[in-house]
mmCIF file of the N, C-alpha and C atoms, coordinates in Angstrom:
data_MODEL
# 
_entry.id   MODEL 
# 
loop_
_atom_site.group_PDB 
_atom_site.id 
_atom_site.type_symbol 
_atom_site.label_atom_id 
_atom_site.label_alt_id 
_atom_site.label_comp_id 
_atom_site.label_asym_id 
_atom_site.label_entity_id 
_atom_site.label_seq_id 
_atom_site.pdbx_PDB_ins_code 
_atom_site.Cartn_x 
_atom_site.Cartn_y 
_atom_site.Cartn_z 
_atom_site.occupancy 
_atom_site.B_iso_or_equiv 
_atom_site.pdbx_formal_charge 
_atom_site.auth_seq_id 
_atom_site.auth_comp_id 
_atom_site.auth_asym_id 
_atom_site.auth_atom_id 
_atom_site.pdbx_PDB_model_num 
ATOM 1   N N  . MET A 1 1  ? 92.679 131.777 36.697 1.00 0.00 ? 1  MET A N  1 
ATOM 2   C CA . MET A 1 1  ? 92.143 130.883 35.693 1.00 0.00 ? 1  MET A CA 1 
ATOM 3   C C  . MET A 1 1  ? 93.193 129.892 35.174 1.00 0.00 ? 1  MET A C  1 
ATOM 4   N N  . ALA A 1 2  ? 94.426 130.325 35.144 1.00 0.00 ? 2  ALA A N  1 
ATOM 5   C CA . ALA A 1 2  ? 95.489 129.447 34.656 1.00 0.00 ? 2  ALA A CA 1 
ATOM 6   C C  . ALA A 1 2  ? 95.638 128.245 35.571 1.00 0.00 ? 2  ALA A C  1 
ATOM 7   N N  . ASP A 1 3  ? 95.477 128.493 36.889 1.00 0.00 ? 3  ASP A N  1 
ATOM 8   C CA . ASP A 1 3  ? 95.576 127.380 37.836 1.00 0.00 ? 3  ASP A CA 1 
ATOM 9   C C  . ASP A 1 3  ? 94.449 126.379 37.627 1.00 0.00 ? 3  ASP A C  1 
ATOM 10  N N  . GLN A 1 4  ? 93.244 126.882 37.334 1.00 0.00 ? 4  GLN A N  1 
ATOM 11  C CA . GLN A 1 4  ? 92.103 125.987 37.116 1.00 0.00 ? 4  GLN A CA 1 
ATOM 12  C C  . GLN A 1 4  ? 92.307 125.179 35.837 1.00 0.00 ? 4  GLN A C  1 
ATOM 13  N N  . ASN A 1 5  ? 92.825 125.811 34.794 1.00 0.00 ? 5  ASN A N  1 
ATOM 14  C CA . ASN A 1 5  ? 93.100 125.096 33.547 1.00 0.00 ? 5  ASN A CA 1 
ATOM 15  C C  . ASN A 1 5  ? 94.180 124.041 33.754 1.00 0.00 ? 5  ASN A C  1 
ATOM 16  N N  . SER A 1 6  ? 95.202 124.378 34.531 1.00 0.00 ? 6  SER A N  1 
ATOM 17  C CA . SER A 1 6  ? 96.271 123.419 34.819 1.00 0.00 ? 6  SER A CA 1 
ATOM 18  C C  . SER A 1 6  ? 95.725 122.228 35.602 1.00 0.00 ? 6  SER A C  1 
ATOM 19  N N  . PHE A 1 7  ? 94.858 122.510 36.581 1.00 0.00 ? 7  PHE A N  1 
ATOM 20  C CA . PHE A 1 7  ? 94.255 121.443 37.362 1.00 0.00 ? 7  PHE A CA 1 
ATOM 21  C C  . PHE A 1 7  ? 93.391 120.543 36.484 1.00 0.00 ? 7  PHE A C  1 
ATOM 22  N N  . GLN A 1 8  ? 92.568 121.143 35.628 1.00 0.00 ? 8  GLN A N  1 
ATOM 23  C CA . GLN A 1 8  ? 91.712 120.360 34.729 1.00 0.00 ? 8  GLN A CA 1 
ATOM 24  C C  . GLN A 1 8  ? 92.553 119.527 33.768 1.00 0.00 ? 8  GLN A C  1 
ATOM 25  N N  . GLU A 1 9  ? 93.629 120.088 33.303 1.00 0.00 ? 9  GLU A N  1 
ATOM 26  C CA . GLU A 1 9  ? 94.529 119.363 32.411 1.00 0.00 ? 9  GLU A CA 1 
ATOM 27  C C  . GLU A 1 9  ? 95.165 118.180 33.134 1.00 0.00 ? 9  GLU A C  1 
ATOM 28  N N  . LEU A 1 10 ? 95.608 118.425 34.356 1.00 0.00 ? 10 LEU A N  1 
ATOM 29  C CA . LEU A 1 10 ? 96.195 117.366 35.170 1.00 0.00 ? 10 LEU A CA 1 
ATOM 30  C C  . LEU A 1 10 ? 95.188 116.249 35.414 1.00 0.00 ? 10 LEU A C  1 
ATOM 31  N N  . MET A 1 11 ? 93.972 116.623 35.779 1.00 0.00 ? 11 MET A N  1 
ATOM 32  C CA . MET A 1 11 ? 92.920 115.628 36.022 1.00 0.00 ? 11 MET A CA 1 
ATOM 33  C C  . MET A 1 11 ? 92.596 114.849 34.742 1.00 0.00 ? 11 MET A C  1 
ATOM 34  N N  . SER A 1 12 ? 92.578 115.517 33.634 1.00 0.00 ? 12 SER A N  1 
ATOM 35  C CA . SER A 1 12 ? 92.316 114.858 32.350 1.00 0.00 ? 12 SER A CA 1 
ATOM 36  C C  . SER A 1 12 ? 93.417 113.858 32.025 1.00 0.00 ? 12 SER A C  1 
ATOM 37  N N  . ASP A 1 13 ? 94.664 114.246 32.276 1.00 0.00 ? 13 ASP A N  1 
ATOM 38  C CA . ASP A 1 13 ? 95.787 113.337 32.024 1.00 0.00 ? 13 ASP A CA 1 
ATOM 39  C C  . ASP A 1 13 ? 95.713 112.109 32.928 1.00 0.00 ? 13 ASP A C  1 
ATOM 40  N N  . ILE A 1 14 ? 95.384 112.326 34.200 1.00 0.00 ? 14 ILE A N  1 
ATOM 41  C CA . ILE A 1 14 ? 95.251 111.208 35.144 1.00 0.00 ? 14 ILE A CA 1 
ATOM 42  C C  . ILE A 1 14 ? 94.126 110.279 34.710 1.00 0.00 ? 14 ILE A C  1 
ATOM 43  N N  . GLU A 1 15 ? 92.994 110.856 34.315 1.00 0.00 ? 15 GLU A N  1 
ATOM 44  C CA . GLU A 1 15 ? 91.858 110.049 33.856 1.00 0.00 ? 15 GLU A CA 1 
ATOM 45  C C  . GLU A 1 15 ? 92.243 109.224 32.628 1.00 0.00 ? 15 GLU A C  1 
ATOM 46  N N  . THR A 1 16 ? 92.961 109.818 31.702 1.00 0.00 ? 16 THR A N  1 
ATOM 47  C CA . THR A 1 16 ? 93.402 109.110 30.499 1.00 0.00 ? 16 THR A CA 1 
ATOM 48  C C  . THR A 1 16 ? 94.306 107.938 30.866 1.00 0.00 ? 16 THR A C  1 
ATOM 49  N N  . GLU A 1 17 ? 95.232 108.168 31.805 1.00 0.00 ? 17 GLU A N  1 
ATOM 50  C CA . GLU A 1 17 ? 96.130 107.096 32.239 1.00 0.00 ? 17 GLU A CA 1 
ATOM 51  C C  . GLU A 1 17 ? 95.371 105.965 32.925 1.00 0.00 ? 17 GLU A C  1 
ATOM 52  N N  . PHE A 1 18 ? 94.407 106.315 33.778 1.00 0.00 ? 18 PHE A N  1 
ATOM 53  C CA . PHE A 1 18 ? 93.597 105.295 34.451 1.00 0.00 ? 18 PHE A CA 1 
ATOM 54  C C  . PHE A 1 18 ? 92.776 104.492 33.447 1.00 0.00 ? 18 PHE A C  1 
ATOM 55  N N  . ASN A 1 19 ? 92.197 105.172 32.473 1.00 0.00 ? 19 ASN A N  1 
ATOM 56  C CA . ASN A 1 19 ? 91.408 104.473 31.457 1.00 0.00 ? 19 ASN A CA 1 
ATOM 57  C C  . ASN A 1 19 ? 92.271 103.520 30.646 1.00 0.00 ? 19 ASN A C  1 
ATOM 58  N N  . GLN A 1 20 ? 93.476 103.963 30.297 1.00 0.00 ? 20 GLN A N  1 
ATOM 59  C CA . GLN A 1 20 ? 94.399 103.099 29.544 1.00 0.00 ? 20 GLN A CA 1 
ATOM 60  C C  . GLN A 1 20 ? 94.781 101.874 30.372 1.00 0.00 ? 20 GLN A C  1 
ATOM 61  N N  . ALA A 1 21 ? 95.060 102.099 31.648 1.00 0.00 ? 21 ALA A N  1 
ATOM 62  C CA . ALA A 1 21 ? 95.418 100.980 32.529 1.00 0.00 ? 21 ALA A CA 1 
ATOM 63  C C  . ALA A 1 21 ? 94.256 100.012 32.673 1.00 0.00 ? 21 ALA A C  1 
ATOM 64  N N  . LEU A 1 22 ? 93.042 100.543 32.770 1.00 0.00 ? 22 LEU A N  1 
ATOM 65  C CA . LEU A 1 22 ? 91.858 99.690  32.887 1.00 0.00 ? 22 LEU A CA 1 
ATOM 66  C C  . LEU A 1 22 ? 91.650 98.854  31.628 1.00 0.00 ? 22 LEU A C  1 
ATOM 67  N N  . ILE A 1 23 ? 91.820 99.460  30.474 1.00 0.00 ? 23 ILE A N  1 
ATOM 68  C CA . ILE A 1 23 ? 91.683 98.735  29.205 1.00 0.00 ? 23 ILE A CA 1 
ATOM 69  C C  . ILE A 1 23 ? 92.716 97.605  29.131 1.00 0.00 ? 23 ILE A C  1 
ATOM 70  N N  . GLU A 1 24 ? 93.953 97.903  29.509 1.00 0.00 ? 24 GLU A N  1 
ATOM 71  C CA . GLU A 1 24 ? 95.004 96.875  29.483 1.00 0.00 ? 24 GLU A CA 1 
ATOM 72  C C  . GLU A 1 24 ? 94.704 95.754  30.465 1.00 0.00 ? 24 GLU A C  1 
ATOM 73  N N  . LYS A 1 25 ? 94.227 96.098  31.646 1.00 0.00 ? 25 LYS A N  1 
ATOM 74  C CA . LYS A 1 25 ? 93.907 95.086  32.656 1.00 0.00 ? 25 LYS A CA 1 
ATOM 75  C C  . LYS A 1 25 ? 92.763 94.202  32.186 1.00 0.00 ? 25 LYS A C  1 
ATOM 76  N N  . ARG A 1 26 ? 91.714 94.798  31.631 1.00 0.00 ? 26 ARG A N  1 
ATOM 77  C CA . ARG A 1 26 ? 90.580 94.015  31.129 1.00 0.00 ? 26 ARG A CA 1 
ATOM 78  C C  . ARG A 1 26 ? 91.010 93.097  29.996 1.00 0.00 ? 26 ARG A C  1 
ATOM 79  N N  . GLY A 1 27 ? 91.893 93.579  29.125 1.00 0.00 ? 27 GLY A N  1 
ATOM 80  C CA . GLY A 1 27 ? 92.388 92.748  28.038 1.00 0.00 ? 27 GLY A CA 1 
ATOM 81  C C  . GLY A 1 27 ? 93.180 91.556  28.549 1.00 0.00 ? 27 GLY A C  1 
ATOM 82  N N  . THR A 1 28 ? 94.019 91.805  29.526 1.00 0.00 ? 28 THR A N  1 
ATOM 83  C CA . THR A 1 28 ? 94.821 90.728  30.125 1.00 0.00 ? 28 THR A CA 1 
ATOM 84  C C  . THR A 1 28 ? 93.922 89.687  30.778 1.00 0.00 ? 28 THR A C  1 
ATOM 85  N N  . ILE A 1 29 ? 92.939 90.143  31.514 1.00 0.00 ? 29 ILE A N  1 
ATOM 86  C CA . ILE A 1 29 ? 92.010 89.215  32.177 1.00 0.00 ? 29 ILE A CA 1 
ATOM 87  C C  . ILE A 1 29 ? 91.225 88.420  31.153 1.00 0.00 ? 29 ILE A C  1 
ATOM 88  N N  . THR A 1 30 ? 90.758 89.073  30.088 1.00 0.00 ? 30 THR A N  1 
ATOM 89  C CA . THR A 1 30 ? 89.996 88.376  29.052 1.00 0.00 ? 30 THR A CA 1 
ATOM 90  C C  . THR A 1 30 ? 90.838 87.298  28.380 1.00 0.00 ? 30 THR A C  1 
ATOM 91  N N  . LEU A 1 31 ? 92.094 87.605  28.094 1.00 0.00 ? 31 LEU A N  1 
ATOM 92  C CA . LEU A 1 31 ? 92.977 86.594  27.495 1.00 0.00 ? 31 LEU A CA 1 
ATOM 93  C C  . LEU A 1 31 ? 93.188 85.417  28.437 1.00 0.00 ? 31 LEU A C  1 
ATOM 94  N N  . LEU A 1 32 ? 93.361 85.698  29.714 1.00 0.00 ? 32 LEU A N  1 
ATOM 95  C CA . LEU A 1 32 ? 93.538 84.628  30.693 1.00 0.00 ? 32 LEU A CA 1 
ATOM 96  C C  . LEU A 1 32 ? 92.287 83.754  30.770 1.00 0.00 ? 32 LEU A C  1 
ATOM 97  N N  . LEU A 1 33 ? 91.122 84.376  30.789 1.00 0.00 ? 33 LEU A N  1 
ATOM 98  C CA . LEU A 1 33 ? 89.872 83.610  30.833 1.00 0.00 ? 33 LEU A CA 1 
ATOM 99  C C  . LEU A 1 33 ? 89.693 82.757  29.575 1.00 0.00 ? 33 LEU A C  1 
ATOM 100 N N  . ALA A 1 34 ? 90.088 83.292  28.430 1.00 0.00 ? 34 ALA A N  1 
ATOM 101 C CA . ALA A 1 34 ? 89.998 82.521  27.185 1.00 0.00 ? 34 ALA A CA 1 
ATOM 102 C C  . ALA A 1 34 ? 90.915 81.305  27.241 1.00 0.00 ? 34 ALA A C  1 
ATOM 103 N N  . ARG A 1 35 ? 92.103 81.490  27.787 1.00 0.00 ? 35 ARG A N  1 
ATOM 104 C CA . ARG A 1 35 ? 93.033 80.362  27.919 1.00 0.00 ? 35 ARG A CA 1 
ATOM 105 C C  . ARG A 1 35 ? 92.470 79.293  28.855 1.00 0.00 ? 35 ARG A C  1 
ATOM 106 N N  . ILE A 1 36 ? 91.869 79.732  29.950 1.00 0.00 ? 36 ILE A N  1 
ATOM 107 C CA . ILE A 1 36 ? 91.295 78.773  30.903 1.00 0.00 ? 36 ILE A CA 1 
ATOM 108 C C  . ILE A 1 36 ? 90.130 78.025  30.262 1.00 0.00 ? 36 ILE A C  1 
ATOM 109 N N  . ALA A 1 37 ? 89.260 78.744  29.547 1.00 0.00 ? 37 ALA A N  1 
ATOM 110 C CA . ALA A 1 37 ? 88.129 78.090  28.876 1.00 0.00 ? 37 ALA A CA 1 
ATOM 111 C C  . ALA A 1 37 ? 88.639 77.075  27.857 1.00 0.00 ? 37 ALA A C  1 
ATOM 112 N N  . GLY A 1 38 ? 89.682 77.430  27.115 1.00 0.00 ? 38 GLY A N  1 
ATOM 113 C CA . GLY A 1 38 ? 90.274 76.496  26.159 1.00 0.00 ? 38 GLY A CA 1 
ATOM 114 C C  . GLY A 1 38 ? 90.870 75.283  26.843 1.00 0.00 ? 38 GLY A C  1 
ATOM 115 N N  . THR A 1 39 ? 91.491 75.499  27.977 1.00 0.00 ? 39 THR A N  1 
ATOM 116 C CA . THR A 1 39 ? 92.072 74.393  28.738 1.00 0.00 ? 39 THR A CA 1 
ATOM 117 C C  . THR A 1 39 ? 90.979 73.472  29.268 1.00 0.00 ? 39 THR A C  1 
ATOM 118 N N  . ILE A 1 40 ? 89.886 74.061  29.725 1.00 0.00 ? 40 ILE A N  1 
ATOM 119 C CA . ILE A 1 40 ? 88.760 73.237  30.196 1.00 0.00 ? 40 ILE A CA 1 
ATOM 120 C C  . ILE A 1 40 ? 88.290 72.332  29.077 1.00 0.00 ? 40 ILE A C  1 
ATOM 121 N N  . TYR A 1 41 ? 88.106 72.901  27.890 1.00 0.00 ? 41 TYR A N  1 
ATOM 122 C CA . TYR A 1 41 ? 87.646 72.109  26.742 1.00 0.00 ? 41 TYR A CA 1 
ATOM 123 C C  . TYR A 1 41 ? 88.663 71.018  26.395 1.00 0.00 ? 41 TYR A C  1 
ATOM 124 N N  . THR A 1 42 ? 89.921 71.420  26.240 1.00 0.00 ? 42 THR A N  1 
ATOM 125 C CA . THR A 1 42 ? 90.966 70.480  25.829 1.00 0.00 ? 42 THR A CA 1 
ATOM 126 C C  . THR A 1 42 ? 91.132 69.340  26.822 1.00 0.00 ? 42 THR A C  1 
ATOM 127 N N  . GLU A 1 43 ? 91.179 69.678  28.098 1.00 0.00 ? 43 GLU A N  1 
ATOM 128 C CA . GLU A 1 43 ? 91.339 68.653  29.133 1.00 0.00 ? 43 GLU A CA 1 
ATOM 129 C C  . GLU A 1 43 ? 90.131 67.722  29.177 1.00 0.00 ? 43 GLU A C  1 
ATOM 130 N N  . ALA A 1 44 ? 88.943 68.290  29.053 1.00 0.00 ? 44 ALA A N  1 
ATOM 131 C CA . ALA A 1 44 ? 87.734 67.454  29.092 1.00 0.00 ? 44 ALA A CA 1 
ATOM 132 C C  . ALA A 1 44 ? 87.736 66.463  27.930 1.00 0.00 ? 44 ALA A C  1 
ATOM 133 N N  . VAL A 1 45 ? 88.020 66.950  26.721 1.00 0.00 ? 45 VAL A N  1 
ATOM 134 C CA . VAL A 1 45 ? 88.024 66.069  25.542 1.00 0.00 ? 45 VAL A CA 1 
ATOM 135 C C  . VAL A 1 45 ? 89.118 65.018  25.673 1.00 0.00 ? 45 VAL A C  1 
ATOM 136 N N  . SER A 1 46 ? 90.284 65.421  26.169 1.00 0.00 ? 46 SER A N  1 
ATOM 137 C CA . SER A 1 46 ? 91.394 64.456  26.283 1.00 0.00 ? 46 SER A CA 1 
ATOM 138 C C  . SER A 1 46 ? 91.121 63.394  27.344 1.00 0.00 ? 46 SER A C  1 
ATOM 139 N N  . HIS A 1 47 ? 90.166 63.643  28.217 1.00 0.00 ? 47 HIS A N  1 
ATOM 140 C CA . HIS A 1 47 ? 89.809 62.660  29.239 1.00 0.00 ? 47 HIS A CA 1 
ATOM 141 C C  . HIS A 1 47 ? 88.491 61.945  28.917 1.00 0.00 ? 47 HIS A C  1 
ATOM 142 N N  . GLY A 1 48 ? 88.089 62.030  27.656 1.00 0.00 ? 48 GLY A N  1 
ATOM 143 C CA . GLY A 1 48 ? 86.961 61.237  27.201 1.00 0.00 ? 48 GLY A CA 1 
ATOM 144 C C  . GLY A 1 48 ? 85.600 61.907  27.237 1.00 0.00 ? 48 GLY A C  1 
ATOM 145 N N  . VAL A 1 49 ? 85.544 63.170  27.613 1.00 0.00 ? 49 VAL A N  1 
ATOM 146 C CA . VAL A 1 49 ? 84.255 63.866  27.608 1.00 0.00 ? 49 VAL A CA 1 
ATOM 147 C C  . VAL A 1 49 ? 83.888 64.155  26.151 1.00 0.00 ? 49 VAL A C  1 
ATOM 148 N N  . PRO A 1 50 ? 82.667 63.845  25.728 1.00 0.00 ? 50 PRO A N  1 
ATOM 149 C CA . PRO A 1 50 ? 82.258 64.111  24.340 1.00 0.00 ? 50 PRO A CA 1 
ATOM 150 C C  . PRO A 1 50 ? 82.373 65.604  23.999 1.00 0.00 ? 50 PRO A C  1 
ATOM 151 N N  . HIS A 1 51 ? 82.698 65.881  22.742 1.00 0.00 ? 51 HIS A N  1 
ATOM 152 C CA . HIS A 1 51 ? 82.897 67.254  22.272 1.00 0.00 ? 51 HIS A CA 1 
ATOM 153 C C  . HIS A 1 51 ? 81.768 68.200  22.679 1.00 0.00 ? 51 HIS A C  1 
ATOM 154 N N  . PRO A 1 52 ? 80.495 67.867  22.421 1.00 0.00 ? 52 PRO A N  1 
ATOM 155 C CA . PRO A 1 52 ? 79.428 68.822  22.778 1.00 0.00 ? 52 PRO A CA 1 
ATOM 156 C C  . PRO A 1 52 ? 79.386 69.162  24.269 1.00 0.00 ? 52 PRO A C  1 
ATOM 157 N N  . LEU A 1 53 ? 79.609 68.164  25.111 1.00 0.00 ? 53 LEU A N  1 
ATOM 158 C CA . LEU A 1 53 ? 79.600 68.408  26.548 1.00 0.00 ? 53 LEU A CA 1 
ATOM 159 C C  . LEU A 1 53 ? 80.814 69.235  26.974 1.00 0.00 ? 53 LEU A C  1 
ATOM 160 N N  . ALA A 1 54 ? 81.980 68.919  26.428 1.00 0.00 ? 54 ALA A N  1 
ATOM 161 C CA . ALA A 1 54 ? 83.188 69.688  26.738 1.00 0.00 ? 54 ALA A CA 1 
ATOM 162 C C  . ALA A 1 54 ? 83.038 71.137  26.292 1.00 0.00 ? 54 ALA A C  1 
ATOM 163 N N  . GLN A 1 55 ? 82.435 71.313  25.135 1.00 0.00 ? 55 GLN A N  1 
ATOM 164 C CA . GLN A 1 55 ? 82.207 72.664  24.624 1.00 0.00 ? 55 GLN A CA 1 
ATOM 165 C C  . GLN A 1 55 ? 81.246 73.423  25.543 1.00 0.00 ? 55 GLN A C  1 
ATOM 166 N N  . GLU A 1 56 ? 80.214 72.747  25.992 1.00 0.00 ? 56 GLU A N  1 
ATOM 167 C CA . GLU A 1 56 ? 79.260 73.363  26.907 1.00 0.00 ? 56 GLU A CA 1 
ATOM 168 C C  . GLU A 1 56 ? 79.922 73.727  28.239 1.00 0.00 ? 56 GLU A C  1 
ATOM 169 N N  . MET A 1 57 ? 80.801 72.861  28.714 1.00 0.00 ? 57 MET A N  1 
ATOM 170 C CA . MET A 1 57 ? 81.525 73.143  29.963 1.00 0.00 ? 57 MET A CA 1 
ATOM 171 C C  . MET A 1 57 ? 82.361 74.409  29.821 1.00 0.00 ? 57 MET A C  1 
ATOM 172 N N  . ALA A 1 58 ? 83.088 74.521  28.716 1.00 0.00 ? 58 ALA A N  1 
ATOM 173 C CA . ALA A 1 58 ? 83.923 75.697  28.478 1.00 0.00 ? 58 ALA A CA 1 
ATOM 174 C C  . ALA A 1 58 ? 83.061 76.948  28.320 1.00 0.00 ? 58 ALA A C  1 
ATOM 175 N N  . GLN A 1 59 ? 81.937 76.819  27.616 1.00 0.00 ? 59 GLN A N  1 
ATOM 176 C CA . GLN A 1 59 ? 81.041 77.961  27.440 1.00 0.00 ? 59 GLN A CA 1 
ATOM 177 C C  . GLN A 1 59 ? 80.423 78.391  28.767 1.00 0.00 ? 59 GLN A C  1 
ATOM 178 N N  . ASP A 1 60 ? 80.083 77.439  29.609 1.00 0.00 ? 60 ASP A N  1 
ATOM 179 C CA . ASP A 1 60 ? 79.537 77.770  30.928 1.00 0.00 ? 60 ASP A CA 1 
ATOM 180 C C  . ASP A 1 60 ? 80.559 78.563  31.746 1.00 0.00 ? 60 ASP A C  1 
ATOM 181 N N  . TYR A 1 61 ? 81.797 78.102  31.733 1.00 0.00 ? 61 TYR A N  1 
ATOM 182 C CA . TYR A 1 61 ? 82.849 78.809  32.465 1.00 0.00 ? 61 TYR A CA 1 
ATOM 183 C C  . TYR A 1 61 ? 82.994 80.226  31.924 1.00 0.00 ? 61 TYR A C  1 
ATOM 184 N N  . TRP A 1 62 ? 83.091 80.331  30.604 1.00 0.00 ? 62 TRP A N  1 
ATOM 185 C CA . TRP A 1 62 ? 83.275 81.638  29.964 1.00 0.00 ? 62 TRP A CA 1 
ATOM 186 C C  . TRP A 1 62 ? 82.125 82.575  30.335 1.00 0.00 ? 62 TRP A C  1 
ATOM 187 N N  . GLY A 1 63 ? 80.914 82.085  30.219 1.00 0.00 ? 63 GLY A N  1 
ATOM 188 C CA . GLY A 1 63 ? 79.747 82.915  30.521 1.00 0.00 ? 63 GLY A CA 1 
ATOM 189 C C  . GLY A 1 63 ? 79.715 83.378  31.966 1.00 0.00 ? 63 GLY A C  1 
ATOM 190 N N  . LYS A 1 64 ? 80.046 82.480  32.882 1.00 0.00 ? 64 LYS A N  1 
ATOM 191 C CA . LYS A 1 64 ? 80.036 82.840  34.313 1.00 0.00 ? 64 LYS A CA 1 
ATOM 192 C C  . LYS A 1 64 ? 81.130 83.841  34.641 1.00 0.00 ? 64 LYS A C  1 
ATOM 193 N N  . GLU A 1 65 ? 82.258 83.742  33.983 1.00 0.00 ? 65 GLU A N  1 
ATOM 194 C CA . GLU A 1 65 ? 83.346 84.679  34.255 1.00 0.00 ? 65 GLU A CA 1 
ATOM 195 C C  . GLU A 1 65 ? 83.115 86.035  33.584 1.00 0.00 ? 65 GLU A C  1 
ATOM 196 N N  . MET A 1 66 ? 82.533 86.029  32.401 1.00 0.00 ? 66 MET A N  1 
ATOM 197 C CA . MET A 1 66 ? 82.305 87.284  31.688 1.00 0.00 ? 66 MET A CA 1 
ATOM 198 C C  . MET A 1 66 ? 81.083 88.033  32.218 1.00 0.00 ? 66 MET A C  1 
ATOM 199 N N  . HIS A 1 67 ? 80.132 87.305  32.744 1.00 0.00 ? 67 HIS A N  1 
ATOM 200 C CA . HIS A 1 67 ? 78.903 87.905  33.273 1.00 0.00 ? 67 HIS A CA 1 
ATOM 201 C C  . HIS A 1 67 ? 78.593 87.293  34.636 1.00 0.00 ? 67 HIS A C  1 
ATOM 202 N N  . PRO A 1 68 ? 79.412 87.609  35.646 1.00 0.00 ? 68 PRO A N  1 
ATOM 203 C CA . PRO A 1 68 ? 79.275 86.927  36.942 1.00 0.00 ? 68 PRO A CA 1 
ATOM 204 C C  . PRO A 1 68 ? 77.952 87.177  37.654 1.00 0.00 ? 68 PRO A C  1 
ATOM 205 N N  . GLY A 1 69 ? 77.266 88.261  37.365 1.00 0.00 ? 69 GLY A N  1 
ATOM 206 C CA . GLY A 1 69 ? 76.019 88.554  38.048 1.00 0.00 ? 69 GLY A CA 1 
ATOM 207 C C  . GLY A 1 69 ? 74.799 87.983  37.359 1.00 0.00 ? 69 GLY A C  1 
ATOM 208 N N  . THR A 1 70 ? 74.988 87.337  36.222 1.00 0.00 ? 70 THR A N  1 
ATOM 209 C CA . THR A 1 70 ? 73.878 86.820  35.432 1.00 0.00 ? 70 THR A CA 1 
ATOM 210 C C  . THR A 1 70 ? 73.562 85.391  35.844 1.00 0.00 ? 70 THR A C  1 
ATOM 211 N N  . VAL A 1 71 ? 72.292 85.105  36.002 1.00 0.00 ? 71 VAL A N  1 
ATOM 212 C CA . VAL A 1 71 ? 71.850 83.755  36.329 1.00 0.00 ? 71 VAL A CA 1 
ATOM 213 C C  . VAL A 1 71 ? 71.020 83.247  35.158 1.00 0.00 ? 71 VAL A C  1 
ATOM 214 N N  . THR A 1 72 ? 71.349 82.063  34.672 1.00 0.00 ? 72 THR A N  1 
ATOM 215 C CA . THR A 1 72 ? 70.609 81.466  33.567 1.00 0.00 ? 72 THR A CA 1 
ATOM 216 C C  . THR A 1 72 ? 69.724 80.366  34.113 1.00 0.00 ? 72 THR A C  1 
ATOM 217 N N  . LEU A 1 73 ? 68.449 80.450  33.786 1.00 0.00 ? 73 LEU A N  1 
ATOM 218 C CA . LEU A 1 73 ? 67.496 79.433  34.223 1.00 0.00 ? 73 LEU A CA 1 
ATOM 219 C C  . LEU A 1 73 ? 67.144 78.546  33.050 1.00 0.00 ? 73 LEU A C  1 
ATOM 220 N N  . ALA A 1 74 ? 67.132 77.240  33.283 1.00 0.00 ? 74 ALA A N  1 
ATOM 221 C CA . ALA A 1 74 ? 66.759 76.295  32.234 1.00 0.00 ? 74 ALA A CA 1 
ATOM 222 C C  . ALA A 1 74 ? 65.252 76.356  32.035 1.00 0.00 ? 74 ALA A C  1 
ATOM 223 N N  . GLU A 1 75 ? 64.842 76.052  30.815 1.00 0.00 ? 75 GLU A N  1 
ATOM 224 C CA . GLU A 1 75 ? 63.416 76.018  30.534 1.00 0.00 ? 75 GLU A CA 1 
ATOM 225 C C  . GLU A 1 75 ? 62.760 74.915  31.341 1.00 0.00 ? 75 GLU A C  1 
ATOM 226 N N  . ASP A 1 76 ? 61.550 75.161  31.759 1.00 0.00 ? 76 ASP A N  1 
ATOM 227 C CA . ASP A 1 76 ? 60.803 74.171  32.542 1.00 0.00 ? 76 ASP A CA 1 
ATOM 228 C C  . ASP A 1 76 ? 60.460 72.997  31.617 1.00 0.00 ? 76 ASP A C  1 
ATOM 229 N N  . GLU A 1 77 ? 60.863 71.822  32.022 1.00 0.00 ? 77 GLU A N  1 
ATOM 230 C CA . GLU A 1 77 ? 60.610 70.622  31.219 1.00 0.00 ? 77 GLU A CA 1 
ATOM 231 C C  . GLU A 1 77 ? 59.307 69.958  31.587 1.00 0.00 ? 77 GLU A C  1 
ATOM 232 N N  . GLY A 1 78 ? 58.529 70.587  32.422 1.00 0.00 ? 78 GLY A N  1 
ATOM 233 C CA . GLY A 1 78 ? 57.248 70.016  32.830 1.00 0.00 ? 78 GLY A CA 1 
ATOM 234 C C  . GLY A 1 78 ? 57.319 69.461  34.240 1.00 0.00 ? 78 GLY A C  1 
ATOM 235 N N  . ASP A 1 79 ? 56.192 69.357  34.870 1.00 0.00 ? 79 ASP A N  1 
ATOM 236 C CA . ASP A 1 79 ? 56.136 68.829  36.221 1.00 0.00 ? 79 ASP A CA 1 
ATOM 237 C C  . ASP A 1 79 ? 56.199 67.301  36.191 1.00 0.00 ? 79 ASP A C  1 
ATOM 238 N N  . ALA A 1 80 ? 56.678 66.728  37.266 1.00 0.00 ? 80 ALA A N  1 
ATOM 239 C CA . ALA A 1 80 ? 56.770 65.268  37.370 1.00 0.00 ? 80 ALA A CA 1 
ATOM 240 C C  . ALA A 1 80 ? 55.373 64.645  37.470 1.00 0.00 ? 80 ALA A C  1 
ATOM 241 N N  . ASP A 1 81 ? 54.358 65.453  37.830 1.00 0.00 ? 81 ASP A N  1 
ATOM 242 C CA . ASP A 1 81 ? 53.004 64.947  37.993 1.00 0.00 ? 81 ASP A CA 1 
ATOM 243 C C  . ASP A 1 81 ? 52.276 64.774  36.663 1.00 0.00 ? 81 ASP A C  1 
ATOM 244 N N  . ASP A 1 82 ? 52.825 65.311  35.571 1.00 0.00 ? 82 ASP A N  1 
ATOM 245 C CA . ASP A 1 82 ? 52.128 65.235  34.264 1.00 0.00 ? 82 ASP A CA 1 
ATOM 246 C C  . ASP A 1 82 ? 52.053 63.841  33.731 1.00 0.00 ? 82 ASP A C  1 
# 
């Protein structure tokens, strides 16, 4: 039984280390994505893109990076035949 407890303890320690590493990696990636989104906004505005459009560009980037599997569909504006 002591061997099984030692093994479970070892596995628990490894799992804790992996979880900590994953949290740190996700945090690093999130900070990098935030910097890129900010750069997109700043560069767009500095090159004459209006604030609302630049903000939308940065938000689009952020959304696609944070939720890569999500697809957003625009509301139907009506058929051209109307």
